[in-house]
C-alpha positions as CSV (number, residue, x, y, z in Angstrom):
1,M,0.0,0.0,0.0
2,K,1.4,3.4,-1.0
3,I,2.1,6.2,1.5
4,I,0.0,9.2,0.8
5,A,0.9,11.5,3.7
6,A,3.6,11.8,6.3
7,S,3.8,14.3,9.2
8,S,5.3,14.9,12.6
9,V,4.0,16.1,15.9
10,L,6.3,17.4,18.7
11,L,4.8,16.9,22.2
12,G,5.8,18.3,25.5
13,L,4.6,15.9,28.2
14,P,4.7,17.4,31.7
15,Y,5.7,15.1,34.5
16,R,6.0,14.8,38.3
17,A,9.2,13.3,39.6
18,H,9.5,11.2,42.8
19,G,12.7,13.2,43.7
20,P,14.4,16.1,42.1
21,D,13.1,17.2,38.6
22,I,16.3,16.1,37.0
23,I,17.0,14.0,33.8
24,A,20.6,12.9,33.3
25,G,21.7,15.7,35.7
26,R,19.8,18.5,34.0
27,P,16.7,20.2,35.3
28,A,13.5,19.5,33.4
29,T,9.7,20.0,33.6
30,H,8.5,18.0,30.7
31,I,9.6,15.3,28.3
32,N,9.7,16.0,24.5
33,A,8.2,13.2,22.4
34,L,8.4,13.5,18.6
35,Q,5.7,11.4,17.0
36,I,5.7,10.4,13.3
37,C,2.4,9.8,11.5
38,I,2.2,7.9,8.2
39,E,-1.0,7.4,6.2
40,T,-1.6,4.9,3.4
41,E,-4.0,4.8,0.5
42,D,-6.1,2.1,2.2
43,G,-7.0,4.5,5.0
44,L,-4.6,3.1,7.7
45,V,-2.5,5.3,9.9
46,G,0.7,4.2,11.5
47,W,2.5,6.0,14.4
48,G,6.2,6.0,15.3
49,E,8.5,7.9,17.5
50,A,11.8,9.6,16.7
51,F,14.4,10.7,19.3
52,G,13.7,12.8,21.2
53,H,14.2,14.9,24.4
54,S,16.2,18.1,23.9
55,V,17.2,17.3,20.3
56,A,13.6,16.7,19.2
57,P,13.4,20.0,17.2
58,V,16.4,19.1,15.2
59,T,15.1,15.6,14.5
60,Q,11.7,17.1,13.5
61,A,13.4,19.5,11.1
62,A,15.3,16.6,9.5
63,F,12.0,14.6,9.1
64,D,9.9,17.4,7.8
65,T,12.3,18.8,5.3
66,M,14.3,15.8,4.1
67,I,12.5,12.5,4.9
68,A,8.7,13.2,4.7
69,P,8.9,14.1,0.9
70,L,10.7,10.9,0.2
71,L,8.0,8.8,1.8
72,I,5.2,9.8,-0.5
73,G,4.5,7.0,-3.0
74,L,6.6,4.3,-1.2
75,D,5.1,0.9,-0.6
76,A,4.5,0.8,3.2
77,S,3.9,-3.0,3.1
78,N,7.6,-3.6,2.1
79,I,9.4,-2.3,5.1
80,A,12.8,-3.7,4.2
81,S,12.7,-2.1,0.8
82,A,11.4,1.2,2.0
83,M,14.0,1.6,4.7
84,R,16.9,0.5,2.4
85,H,15.8,3.1,-0.1
86,L,15.6,5.9,2.6
87,N,18.9,5.0,4.1
88,A,20.6,4.9,0.7
89,E,19.1,8.3,-0.3
90,L,20.2,10.0,3.0
91,H,23.5,8.3,3.9
92,L,25.5,11.4,2.8
93,Y,24.1,13.3,5.7
94,G,25.5,10.9,8.3
95,R,24.6,7.5,9.8
96,N,23.8,8.8,13.2
97,G,22.1,11.8,14.8
98,A,18.9,13.4,13.5
99,I,18.6,11.5,10.2
100,T,18.9,8.1,11.9
101,Y,16.6,9.2,14.7
102,A,13.9,10.3,12.3
103,L,14.2,7.1,10.2
104,S,13.7,5.2,13.4
105,G,10.4,6.8,13.8
106,V,9.5,6.0,10.2
107,D,10.4,2.3,10.7
108,I,8.3,2.1,13.9
109,A,5.3,3.6,12.1
110,L,5.6,1.1,9.2
111,W,5.6,-1.8,11.7
112,D,2.5,-0.3,13.3
113,L,0.9,-0.3,9.9
114,A,2.0,-3.9,9.3
115,G,0.4,-5.1,12.6
116,K,-2.8,-3.2,11.9
117,R,-3.0,-4.7,8.4
118,A,-2.4,-8.2,9.8
119,G,-4.8,-7.7,12.7
120,L,-2.1,-8.6,15.2
121,P,-0.3,-6.8,18.0
122,L,3.3,-6.2,17.1
123,Y,4.8,-8.7,19.5
124,Q,2.7,-11.5,18.0
125,L,3.3,-10.3,14.5
126,L,7.0,-10.8,15.3
127,G,6.3,-14.4,16.4
128,A,5.8,-14.2,20.2
129,T,3.1,-16.1,22.0
130,P,0.3,-14.2,23.7
131,R,1.0,-12.7,27.1
132,E,-0.4,-10.0,29.3
133,T,2.5,-8.2,30.9
134,V,6.3,-7.6,30.7
135,P,8.5,-7.3,33.8
136,A,9.8,-3.7,34.2
137,Y,12.6,-2.0,36.0
138,A,12.4,1.5,37.4
139,S,14.9,3.9,35.9
140,L,15.3,6.6,38.5
141,L,16.3,10.2,37.8
142,R,19.6,11.4,39.2
143,C,19.1,12.4,42.8
144,A,22.7,13.4,43.6
145,A,22.1,13.3,47.4
146,A,21.3,10.7,50.0
147,S,17.9,12.0,51.2
148,P,16.1,12.2,47.8
149,L,17.7,9.0,46.6
150,T,16.5,7.1,49.7
151,A,13.0,8.5,49.3
152,T,12.9,7.6,45.6
153,C,14.2,4.1,46.2
154,H,11.5,3.5,48.8
155,A,8.9,4.8,46.3
156,A,10.0,2.4,43.7
157,I,9.9,-0.5,46.1
158,A,6.4,0.5,47.1
159,Q,5.3,0.3,43.5
160,G,6.4,-3.3,43.3
161,Y,9.6,-3.0,41.3
162,K,12.1,-5.8,41.8
163,Q,14.7,-4.2,39.5
164,I,15.9,-0.6,39.9
165,K,18.4,1.5,37.9
166,L,20.1,4.5,39.3
167,H,21.7,7.5,37.4
168,E,24.2,8.3,40.1
169,I,27.9,8.9,39.6
170,D,29.0,8.8,43.3
171,P,29.8,5.2,44.5
172,K,28.8,6.3,48.0
173,L,25.3,7.0,46.8
174,V,25.1,3.6,45.1
175,G,26.1,2.0,48.4
176,I,23.3,3.9,50.1
177,A,20.8,2.7,47.5
178,R,21.9,-0.9,47.9
179,K,21.5,-0.7,51.7
180,V,17.9,0.7,51.2
181,L,16.9,-1.8,48.6
182,G,18.4,-4.8,50.3
183,P,20.3,-7.7,48.6
184,D,17.3,-9.2,46.6
185,V,16.6,-6.2,44.3
186,A,18.5,-6.2,41.1
187,L,20.5,-2.9,41.0
188,M,21.9,-1.2,37.9
189,V,23.8,2.1,37.5
190,D,23.7,4.4,34.4
191,T,26.3,7.1,34.6
192,N,25.7,8.8,31.2
193,C,29.3,8.8,29.9
194,P,31.2,10.9,32.5
195,W,34.6,9.3,32.8
196,S,37.9,8.3,31.2
197,L,39.0,4.7,31.3
198,E,41.1,5.3,34.4
199,E,38.3,7.1,36.2
200,A,35.8,4.5,35.2
201,R,38.0,1.7,36.5
202,E,38.3,3.4,39.8
203,K,34.6,3.9,40.1
204,A,33.7,0.4,38.9
205,I,36.0,-1.1,41.5
206,A,34.4,1.1,44.2
207,M,31.0,-0.2,43.2
208,R,31.9,-3.8,42.9
209,P,30.8,-4.6,46.5
210,F,27.2,-3.5,45.6
211,N,26.6,-6.5,43.3
212,L,25.5,-4.5,40.2
213,E,23.6,-6.2,37.4
214,W,25.5,-3.8,35.1
215,L,27.4,-0.4,35.0
216,E,26.0,1.5,32.1
217,E,27.8,4.0,29.8
218,P,30.7,4.7,32.1
219,I,33.1,6.1,29.5
220,F,33.2,9.1,27.2
221,P,33.0,9.1,24.3
222,P,30.3,6.3,24.2
223,E,31.7,4.8,21.1
224,D,35.1,4.1,22.7
225,R,34.7,0.4,22.4
226,R,38.4,-0.3,23.2
227,S,38.2,1.3,26.6
228,L,34.9,-0.4,27.3
229,A,36.5,-3.7,26.5
230,L,39.4,-3.0,28.8
231,L,37.1,-1.9,31.6
232,R,35.4,-5.3,31.7
233,D,38.3,-6.7,33.8
234,A,37.2,-4.5,36.7
235,G,34.7,-7.1,37.7
236,V,31.5,-5.3,36.9
237,A,29.3,-6.1,33.9
238,I,29.5,-3.3,31.3
239,A,26.4,-2.1,29.4
240,A,26.0,0.4,26.6
241,G,24.1,0.9,23.4
242,E,21.6,3.8,23.5
243,N,24.2,5.9,21.7
244,V,25.4,3.2,19.4
245,S,24.4,4.0,15.8
246,G,22.9,1.2,13.8
247,V,23.6,-2.5,13.4
248,H,27.1,-2.3,12.0
249,E,28.3,-0.2,15.0
250,F,26.8,-2.8,17.3
251,Q,28.7,-5.5,15.5
252,A,31.9,-3.6,15.9
253,M,31.1,-3.4,19.7
254,F,30.6,-7.1,19.8
255,E,33.7,-7.9,17.9
256,A,35.7,-5.7,20.2
257,Q,34.2,-7.7,23.2
258,A,33.2,-4.3,24.6
259,L,29.8,-5.3,26.2
260,D,28.3,-7.7,28.6
261,V,24.9,-6.0,28.0
262,A,23.7,-4.5,24.8
263,Q,21.1,-1.7,25.0
264,P,19.8,-0.6,21.7
265,S,17.1,2.2,21.7
266,V,14.3,1.6,19.2
267,I,13.9,5.4,18.5
268,K,17.6,6.0,17.9
269,V,19.1,2.8,16.3
270,G,16.9,2.5,13.3
271,G,13.5,1.3,14.6
272,V,12.1,-2.2,15.0
273,T,13.9,-3.5,12.0
274,A,17.3,-2.6,13.4
275,M,16.4,-3.8,16.9
276,L,15.7,-7.3,15.5
277,D,19.0,-7.3,13.6
278,V,20.9,-6.2,16.8
279,A,19.1,-8.9,18.8
280,R,20.2,-11.6,16.3
281,L,23.8,-10.3,16.5
282,A,23.7,-10.2,20.3
283,A,22.6,-13.8,20.4
284,A,25.4,-14.8,18.0
285,Y,28.0,-13.1,20.2
286,E,26.4,-14.3,23.5
287,V,25.7,-10.8,24.7
288,R,22.8,-10.1,27.0
289,L,20.1,-7.8,25.4
290,Q,18.3,-5.2,27.4
291,P,16.5,-2.6,25.2
292,H,16.9,1.1,26.3
293,C,13.7,3.1,26.8
294,A,13.4,6.6,28.4
295,Y,10.4,7.6,26.3
296,F,6.6,7.9,26.6
297,G,5.3,8.0,23.0
298,S,5.1,5.3,20.3
299,G,8.7,4.4,21.1
300,Y,7.5,3.3,24.6
301,L,4.9,1.0,23.0
302,A,7.4,-0.4,20.5
303,S,9.9,-1.1,23.3
304,L,7.1,-2.9,25.2
305,H,6.3,-5.1,22.3
306,L,10.0,-5.8,21.6
307,S,10.6,-6.7,25.3
308,A,7.8,-9.2,25.1
309,F,9.1,-10.7,21.8
310,F,12.7,-11.0,23.1
311,G,11.3,-12.6,26.3
312,G,13.6,-14.6,28.6
313,H,15.6,-12.3,30.9
314,T,14.5,-9.1,29.1
315,W,13.2,-6.3,31.3
316,F,11.3,-3.2,30.1
317,E,12.9,0.1,31.1
318,R,10.4,2.5,32.7
319,L,11.6,6.0,33.5
320,F,10.5,6.5,37.1
321,V,8.3,9.6,36.8
322,D,4.6,10.2,36.7
323,L,3.2,11.8,33.6
324,V,0.5,14.5,34.4
325,D,-1.3,13.2,31.3
326,S,-0.5,10.9,28.4
327,P,-1.8,10.6,24.9
328,F,-1.1,6.8,25.2
329,A,-2.8,6.1,28.5
330,P,-3.3,3.6,30.1
331,F,-0.1,1.9,29.0
332,D,2.3,4.2,30.8
333,V,1.2,2.7,34.1
334,I,3.2,0.0,35.9
335,T,1.5,-2.4,38.2
336,E,3.5,-4.5,40.7
337,G,6.6,-4.1,38.7
338,H,5.0,-5.1,35.4
339,A,4.0,-3.2,32.3
340,T,0.7,-4.0,30.6
341,L,1.2,-5.2,27.0
342,P,-1.2,-3.7,24.4
343,Q,-3.3,-6.4,22.7
344,R,-4.8,-4.4,19.8
345,P,-3.2,-4.6,16.3
346,G,0.0,-2.8,15.6
347,L,1.5,-0.9,18.5
348,G,-1.9,-1.3,20.1
349,C,-2.7,2.3,21.0
350,D,-3.0,5.4,18.8
351,P,-2.6,8.7,20.5
352,D,-5.7,10.4,21.9
353,P,-6.4,13.4,19.6
354,E,-7.4,15.7,22.4
355,A,-4.2,15.0,24.3
356,L,-2.2,15.6,21.2
357,A,-3.8,19.0,20.9
358,R,-3.1,19.8,24.5
359,Y,0.6,19.0,24.4
360,T,1.7,19.8,20.8
361,I,4.7,22.2,20.8
362,T,4.4,24.6,17.9
363,A,7.4,26.4,16.3
364,N,7.9,30.0,17.2
């Protein structure tokens, strides 16, 4: 079925935090969510999400001016062909950043259309058996002090989470969290790329007594796979991937033996198609797969479906904030540490038009 229209909607979704209103160490009051809408000649509408957060306006400009015109007339039912064509047309502009982020949203929307056309939720379209929920972990905002960290950990436990990820960079705070959570809660730490190899080794050794599931993105720049590989001898599992661009970059990471845990992000890496390719590679290299998700739009739903499809020891990442409102309610709610899996065709939930109207950010 040919594509007849393609558009983008930038949302600003207000949220309430359980501790400081901080994301990755920066103050925030809302989360940007760039939604991609694709319509086909048979009347179906597919939704996707492109990264995102503070770079969303740049991604939107790339989609609106460069990608949307190329979509008109493409066959939406042949996802592989459409995405190959788009990638080939746009590769001169770079294989990471705004172009790849926008193409990720396109790919998700095409898979949403495929599920709707087949009458199946995405995870079943991919081949998974029916299920109701996916285990989730709480991804806490950075607290940077003992009191708010302790309160936020208690709040996550009270909501039934059995797996919790911090965004702290001070080993002492990680130790405080471990004491609060006890030994039976899986604990992860995402540091958002702050250190050199030498600094990261020192911090990793200091955190080793806290029995971490993984230490995430400890080194800058994030593509420094040689340093990540050398850091693995510090005795803590090393995770990364939300900033890795595409399947070939993941293969280079795996070949360098840089990762214990691979964390591709569906709205950054190239969409559902790329996620499936990375998952196959991770299995071949015997690397654990844990999709990254710090989003609340169609990318949240796509990550849910992919987590259900991957199954096994895969957890769904849920940013630990409460949205004031959501165009995709009720699937942004976690119950007893589990996310509800949409059962309608495609992603399973189109955005509510009234909520879209309330939270759309218009250009100045």
